[in-house]
Structure formats: C-alpha cells, structure tokens
N, C-alpha and C positions, 0 to 999 in steps of 0.2 A: 502452429504455434502455442504454446504455453504463455498463459495473460500470468501479469501481477501485477494485484493491484499497490500504488502506491497513497498512502495516505498520510499529514501528521501536523501535530499540533499546533498553534502559532510558534514555541518556544524548540521544538524541532523543527522549523522544516528550513529553518540554515543546515544541519548537522543531514538531514536527507538529501540535500542538494548533495550532499559533498559524497556523499555515499553514493549518491547517482553518481558523481564524476569520478571515481574512484572504478565503478563497477558500467562506466559507457559502453566497454565492449561484451558483455554479457547483459547489458541488459538494449541491448543491438536482436538479440536474436529473441526477446519475448516482445509479447505483443504487451502494451503496459495501459492500464486504463491508472488518476486519481481523482482526485477532487480536487473541483476551484480550484483554489490559491494554489497546493501545493502540486498539483498538475503543470499551471502556465507555468509557474516559478520551475520544477524541473527541466520542463520543455526549452525555458530558454538560456537555461542557462549547460547544460548538455547537447540542446537540440536535437533532442529527443523525441520520436512520433508518440504520445500519447494523451490516453481521448481522457476529456474532462466529462467528468458528470459534476453535478451538484456537489456547492461546498458543504462541508462536514455538519453546519450546525441547519444546514435548508434542505437534508434529504438524503445527500451523498454517504454517508456512512451506511443507510438503510439500503440507497442504488448497490451500492457493491455488494452487502451482504441477501441482495438475491441475485445476482450474478453470481452468488460462493451456491446457494443454496441451490440453485442448479447445472449446475459444473463449470459454468464458464470461467471461472477461476482459480488456480491452480495453490496460486498463493497471494495472501497478503504480509506486508512490510507497512506498520500503523506503528511510528511513535511516539508517540501518547507523553504528554507532559504529567507524570505524576505529582507534585507540587502545585497541579494549579487546577482549577473548577468548573466542571465544563456546561456548559445550560441543556446541553444536546447528550446525556450521558448513556439515557436509556437505551439512543441508539449507536452508541461505543459499542455499552454492555451485547448489545442485539446482536453486532458483528462481533465480536469475539465467540457468541452460542456458536452464533450458525458454525461458525470455521470452525471450533469444536464439535458437531454433531455431527460437520460433514468430511471430520479428519483435514482437512489446509493449512498444511503449515500459516501458524500466523504468528510474525515477528515484532515485539513492541519497544526494541533497543538494538543500539549495534549491535551487540553483540551475535543475537537471535539473525537478527536480520544479513552477518557474513554468512552462517550459516545457510541459510537458502537460499539466501544468491549461490554459493558453492554447490547445495543440495541438484537446483536446477539446473546449473550447470553440466550435472554426472548424470541425471535421467531427465527421462520426464514423469515431474512428481503429481 
C-alpha cells in the first residue's frame, strides 16, 4: 500500500484536517504518516490510522525526509504557511529538496494536494 506523509504548519492545520475529511475514503487505501500534532489532529478528526513521527521543529520533517530518501514514502502533502517564519526552515527545505531529488510528489497547498490524492487513487505512485 502506498505511503502518504501529511504535514501542516500551525496556520494550515485546519485546512489539512478539512482536506483529510473530504478525502477520507481515498486515505483509507493508503498508509499514512504525519508529524506530531498534525498526525494526532488528523486521527482525532477522521478516525484514520496514522503513524506519528516527531513534531516538525523537533525533527519530524527530517524523519519524513529520510523515509522519502529510502523509498518508503510515495508522496508528501505539506501545507506550508508562507506568511510565517519557521525556526526549523532548514529541515523544511531539506524535505523539499529530498522530494525533488527522488522525484516524489510534494504538495504545499490544497490545489496540488487535490492533484496528489487524485493521482494516488489512479496509480501506484
């Protein structure tokens, strides 16, 4: 089963929860991992089974990047807040770079997240 990583900055957590509720049926067909609070909020809101790694600022973004690098994650939805500064920006940039190096789909907003989830439903990413 393909693995999808779900991450959201604080200002985007409500948006990722709404996205997951909307796509609950599709998400049940995937293995899900998420960073700390994002993962727990998605699980609470949707009942989805989601493996949680550390919070982003504590290394969760780097943990997910490592899994992308070894082929354990087939797509990443990381709803970023472009209007806020983030002290763990190097980890965020590292995750994005690893996705690009390994040609792994990376959605940073709802529009591209919709495309990723549609693509994962049609093929084995």
